[in-house]
C-alpha positions as CSV (number, residue, x, y, z in Angstrom):
1,X,77.3,120.9,77.1
2,X,75.5,124.1,76.6
3,X,73.4,124.8,73.5
4,X,75.9,127.5,72.3
5,X,78.9,125.2,72.6
6,X,77.0,122.4,70.9
7,X,76.4,124.7,68.0
8,X,80.1,125.6,67.8
9,X,81.0,121.9,67.9
10,X,78.6,121.2,65.1
11,X,80.1,123.9,62.9
12,X,83.6,122.6,63.5
13,X,82.5,119.1,62.6
14,X,81.2,120.5,59.2
15,X,84.7,121.5,58.2
16,X,86.4,119.3,55.6
17,X,88.7,116.8,57.3
18,X,91.9,116.0,55.5
19,X,93.8,112.7,56.0
20,X,96.8,113.3,58.2
21,X,100.1,111.9,56.8
22,X,102.0,109.6,59.1
23,X,104.9,112.0,59.6
24,X,102.4,114.7,60.6
25,X,100.7,112.4,63.0
26,X,104.1,111.5,64.6
27,X,105.0,115.2,64.9
28,X,101.7,115.9,66.7
29,X,101.6,112.8,68.9
30,X,105.2,111.7,69.7
31,X,107.7,114.4,68.8
32,X,109.4,116.8,71.3
33,X,107.9,120.3,71.5
34,X,109.4,123.0,69.3
35,X,111.3,124.8,72.1
36,X,113.0,121.6,73.1
37,X,114.0,120.9,69.5
38,X,115.3,124.4,68.9
39,X,117.1,124.9,72.2
40,X,118.6,121.4,72.1
41,X,117.2,120.4,75.5
42,X,116.7,116.8,76.4
43,X,113.1,115.8,76.7
44,X,110.9,112.7,76.8
45,X,109.0,111.8,73.6
46,X,105.6,112.8,74.9
47,X,102.9,114.9,73.3
48,X,103.1,118.6,74.2
49,X,100.5,119.7,76.7
50,X,98.5,121.6,74.2
51,X,98.0,118.5,72.1
52,X,96.6,116.4,74.9
53,X,93.0,115.4,74.4
54,X,90.4,116.6,76.9
55,X,86.8,115.9,77.9
56,X,87.2,112.1,77.9
57,X,83.6,111.7,79.0
58,X,82.4,113.0,75.6
59,X,85.5,112.1,73.5
60,X,85.4,115.2,71.4
61,X,88.2,115.6,68.8
62,X,88.6,119.3,69.5
63,X,91.2,121.1,71.6
64,X,90.2,123.5,74.3
65,X,91.5,126.5,72.3
66,X,89.3,125.6,69.4
67,X,86.1,125.6,71.4
68,X,87.2,128.7,73.3
69,X,88.0,130.7,70.1
70,X,84.7,129.5,68.6
71,X,82.9,130.6,71.7
72,X,84.5,134.1,71.7
73,X,83.6,134.5,68.0
74,X,80.0,133.4,68.5
75,X,79.3,135.7,71.4
76,X,80.9,138.6,69.5
77,X,78.8,138.0,66.4
78,X,75.6,137.7,68.4
79,X,76.0,140.8,70.5
80,X,78.1,143.3,68.5
81,X,76.6,144.9,65.4
82,X,78.8,144.9,62.3
83,X,79.1,148.7,62.4
84,X,80.8,148.5,65.8
85,X,83.3,145.8,64.8
86,X,85.8,148.4,63.6
87,X,85.6,150.3,66.9
88,X,86.0,147.0,68.7
89,X,89.2,146.2,66.8
90,X,90.6,149.7,67.2
91,X,90.1,149.9,70.9
92,X,91.9,146.6,71.7
93,X,95.1,147.9,70.1
94,X,95.4,150.6,72.8
95,X,97.1,150.4,76.2
96,X,99.2,147.3,75.3
97,X,101.3,148.1,78.4
98,X,98.4,146.6,80.4
99,X,99.5,143.2,79.2
100,X,102.7,143.5,81.3
101,X,100.6,142.6,84.4
102,X,101.7,139.3,86.0
103,X,99.9,136.9,88.4
104,X,100.8,137.7,92.0
105,X,103.5,135.8,93.8
106,X,104.5,136.5,97.4
107,X,106.9,134.8,99.8
108,X,107.6,136.1,103.2
109,X,111.1,134.6,103.3
110,X,112.9,132.3,105.8
111,X,111.9,128.8,106.9
112,X,108.6,128.2,108.7
113,X,107.5,125.1,110.6
114,X,104.1,124.6,112.2
115,X,100.5,123.8,111.3
116,X,99.5,125.3,108.0
117,X,96.6,125.2,105.6
118,X,96.7,125.5,101.8
119,X,93.7,127.2,100.4
120,X,92.9,127.5,96.7
121,X,90.3,129.6,94.8
122,X,87.9,127.5,92.8
123,X,88.4,128.2,89.1
124,X,89.9,131.7,89.9
125,X,90.0,133.2,86.4
126,X,86.5,131.8,85.6
127,X,85.0,133.2,88.8
128,X,86.5,136.6,88.2
129,X,85.9,137.2,84.5
130,X,82.4,135.8,84.2
131,X,81.2,138.8,86.3
132,X,82.3,141.2,83.6
133,X,82.2,141.4,79.8
134,X,84.7,140.6,77.1
135,X,85.1,144.2,76.0
136,X,85.2,145.9,79.4
137,X,87.2,149.2,79.9
138,X,89.4,149.2,83.0
139,X,90.8,152.3,84.7
140,X,93.8,151.1,86.6
141,X,94.1,154.4,88.6
142,X,91.0,153.6,90.7
143,X,90.1,150.0,90.0
144,X,86.9,150.7,88.1
145,X,85.9,148.6,85.2
146,X,82.9,149.7,83.0
147,X,80.9,146.9,81.4
148,X,80.9,146.6,77.6
149,X,78.4,145.1,75.1
150,X,79.8,141.5,74.7
151,X,78.4,139.5,77.6
152,X,79.6,136.0,78.5
153,X,76.8,133.7,77.3
154,X,75.9,130.5,79.1
155,X,79.0,130.8,81.2
156,X,77.2,129.7,84.4
157,X,76.4,126.3,82.9
158,X,78.0,123.3,84.7
159,X,80.0,122.4,81.6
160,X,82.4,125.3,82.2
161,X,83.1,124.2,85.7
162,X,84.1,120.7,84.5
163,X,86.4,121.8,81.7
164,X,89.3,123.8,83.1
165,X,91.4,124.0,80.0
166,X,88.6,125.5,77.9
167,X,87.7,128.2,80.3
168,X,91.4,129.2,80.9
169,X,91.9,129.2,77.1
170,X,89.4,132.1,76.9
171,X,91.8,134.2,79.0
172,X,94.9,133.0,77.1
173,X,93.4,134.0,73.8
174,X,92.4,137.4,75.1
175,X,96.1,138.0,76.1
176,X,98.0,136.4,73.2
177,X,100.0,139.2,71.5
178,X,103.3,137.5,70.7
179,X,104.3,134.5,68.6
180,X,107.6,132.6,67.9
181,X,108.8,132.0,64.4
182,X,111.7,129.8,63.3
183,X,113.7,131.7,60.6
184,X,117.0,130.2,59.3
185,X,117.3,128.1,62.4
186,X,116.8,131.0,64.8
187,X,113.8,131.7,67.0
188,X,112.3,135.2,66.5
189,X,109.6,136.7,68.7
190,X,107.1,138.7,66.8
191,X,104.2,140.9,68.0
192,X,100.8,140.0,66.8
193,X,97.4,141.3,67.6
194,X,94.6,138.8,67.3
195,X,91.0,139.7,67.0
196,X,90.3,139.0,70.6
197,X,93.2,140.8,72.2
198,X,91.9,142.5,75.3
199,X,94.6,144.2,77.4
200,X,91.9,145.8,79.7
201,X,90.4,142.4,80.6
202,X,93.7,140.9,81.3
203,X,94.9,143.8,83.5
204,X,91.6,143.9,85.4
205,X,91.8,140.1,86.2
206,X,95.5,140.4,87.4
207,X,94.8,143.5,89.5
208,X,91.9,141.8,91.1
209,X,94.1,138.8,92.0
210,X,96.8,141.2,93.2
211,X,94.3,143.0,95.5
212,X,93.3,139.6,96.9
213,X,96.9,138.6,97.4
214,X,97.6,141.8,99.3
215,X,94.7,141.1,101.6
216,X,95.9,137.5,102.0
217,X,99.3,138.9,103.2
218,X,97.4,141.1,105.7
219,X,95.7,137.9,107.0
220,X,99.1,136.2,107.6
221,X,99.7,134.3,104.4
222,X,103.3,133.0,104.0
223,X,102.9,132.1,100.4
224,X,100.7,133.4,97.6
225,X,100.9,131.8,94.2
226,X,98.3,133.4,91.8
227,X,95.1,131.9,93.4
228,X,96.7,129.6,96.1
229,X,97.5,130.7,99.7
230,X,99.4,129.0,102.5
231,X,98.4,130.4,105.9
232,X,98.7,129.3,109.6
233,X,95.8,127.0,110.2
234,X,94.3,129.3,112.9
235,X,93.8,132.0,110.2
236,X,92.4,129.8,107.5
237,X,88.7,130.0,108.3
238,X,88.9,133.7,108.7
239,X,90.5,134.0,105.3
240,X,87.9,131.9,103.5
241,X,85.1,134.0,105.1
242,X,86.8,137.1,103.9
243,X,87.0,135.8,100.3
244,X,83.3,134.9,100.4
245,X,82.0,138.1,102.0
246,X,84.2,140.7,100.4
247,X,84.9,139.2,97.0
248,X,82.1,136.8,96.6
249,X,84.6,134.0,95.7
250,X,84.4,130.4,96.7
251,X,87.5,128.6,97.9
252,X,88.5,125.2,99.2
253,X,91.1,123.7,101.6
254,X,93.5,121.6,99.5
255,X,95.6,120.5,102.4
256,X,96.0,121.1,106.1
257,X,98.4,119.8,108.8
258,X,101.9,119.9,110.1
259,X,104.4,121.1,107.6
260,X,107.4,123.2,106.6
261,X,107.5,126.1,104.2
262,X,110.8,127.1,102.6
263,X,109.7,129.0,99.5
264,X,106.8,129.5,97.1
265,X,107.6,126.3,95.3
266,X,109.2,124.4,98.2
267,X,106.8,123.4,101.0
268,X,105.0,120.5,102.7
269,X,101.5,121.0,104.1
270,X,99.9,117.8,105.4
271,X,99.9,115.3,102.5
272,X,100.5,117.9,99.8
273,X,103.9,119.3,98.8
274,X,105.8,121.3,96.2
275,X,109.4,120.1,95.6
276,X,111.0,123.1,94.0
277,X,114.1,124.9,95.2
278,X,114.1,126.7,98.6
279,X,114.0,130.4,98.6
280,X,115.4,132.1,101.7
281,X,115.0,135.7,100.3
282,X,111.5,137.2,100.4
283,X,109.4,137.9,97.2
284,X,107.4,141.0,97.8
285,X,105.8,142.3,94.6
286,X,104.1,145.7,94.2
287,X,100.5,145.1,95.0
288,X,97.7,147.6,94.0
289,X,97.4,150.5,96.5
290,X,94.6,150.4,99.1
291,X,92.5,152.8,97.1
292,X,92.6,150.6,94.0
293,X,91.8,147.5,96.1
294,X,88.7,149.2,97.5
295,X,87.7,150.3,94.0
296,X,88.1,146.7,92.6
297,X,86.1,145.2,95.4
298,X,83.2,147.7,95.0
299,X,83.4,147.4,91.3
300,X,83.2,143.6,91.4
301,X,80.1,143.8,93.6
302,X,78.5,146.1,91.1
303,X,79.3,143.9,88.2
304,X,77.9,140.8,90.0
305,X,74.7,142.8,90.8
306,X,74.4,143.8,87.2
307,X,74.2,140.2,86.0
308,X,71.5,139.2,88.5
């Protein structure tokens, strides 16, 4: 664990711990999740995913979001003077429409049989956002992102590579802008704007993934799911080289072999499969235009060079 995260852990440990009543412990550990209770869906009595403990090697009692939020707070306090906090809060409330960006999904349609390879980006969000800053400003018209003042500290340490939930919680916290409230038995969705809401960071990450997805389609990809790609095996090596040289991203082959592809969540490649429903109709999202893709690629190269 890095020195910064060790300090955050120590601060969390200093907080007063209150004995948890048995009914609260049951609610946390054994009860169905709130959406299942409200919507009346059947579900197994298992802990919700966000309550599952993590980092078994160190056995810490903290959830990923706790450390991620503590990390964001610490890097902000260390690098942003108090006189600039008001500007930081004001700027993040602009351009909320950027939060409408979604991870790319593509499906060419039909049924395909042959020899395929499934390639996955290693820690995609982490590889992308650690090149920039927390408070970057993104111009979606040309793909240029200008670096801010709040750098990611100690983000290159091996600890981040081992703890997927913590590093992904960073992005989730920067996007969180809605919450559900149970009022008189009805679920209401309310808009909220947390301190770390960063629409520009979210849009920049998603547009980068969208540009990569568009180029994967140009290289013959049948399926794109955020950071995963299914291609004919004779194009796989070429695609990995492209990811490395153009985007400076590392990837790995998750499966390769004879298979059948019937949809983005219904395929069999070698010994790996997804058993969702077949989708005969194609899924063709609107990718960033070529000029924006070029801008994103050049801008990422500049951001990486800046950190060296």
